[in-house]
N, C-alpha and C positions, 0 to 999 in steps of 0.2 A: 436431595434438594426438595423441599416441600412445594406443593402446588400454591400458586398465588391467588387463585380464585376457585369458587365452587365449580364453574364451568370447566376449568382446566382439570380439576380433580375428577369430574365425571368422564371427561374425554379419556383420561388416562385409564380409568376403570374399564371403559369399553374396549380400548386398545389391548389392555392386559387380558381381558376375557378372550379376545380373538387370538392373542399370542398363545394362550393356553389351550386353544381349540374348543372353548366352550361356546363361542359364537362364530359365525362365518365372517371372513374378512370382507366379503362383498357387502355386508350389512353396515360396515363402517362408512362414515361420511365426515368430511371436513377435517377438523383438528384431530379426531381420534384416528382417522386413516393415516395422516401424516405422522402422528406419534407412533403408530404401529410400525411404519416403515423405518423410522429414524432412531427409535429408542430400544434399548435392551429390556428384557423382562424385569431385571433388577431395577432399572431406572423407572419403569412404569409402576412397579410395586411401591417405590418411594413416593411418587406423585399420588397414586391412588389411595395410599394409606394416610394421607394428610387429614388431620381432623378438620371438619368443615365449620365448626363453631368459630365465629369471628371473621371468616373469609367473606370478601365481597362476592356478589353473584358473578360479576365479570371483572377482569383484571383492572380496567381503568377506573373503577368506582372506588370511592373513599370507604374506609372501614367504619 
């Protein structure tokens, strides 16, 4: 499932980094922290690998 906004894609990237041990879990805040807890590494990879071109900055914005 692709990310629906740039913010969601960034949060998934941060959570994925923590899952892989590249960053500390304590550094995560908000959406990235909840994604870290609730999603698998594979799911996070799918969100984080979404192309950012054409995505709105935040989910509620029109494209």
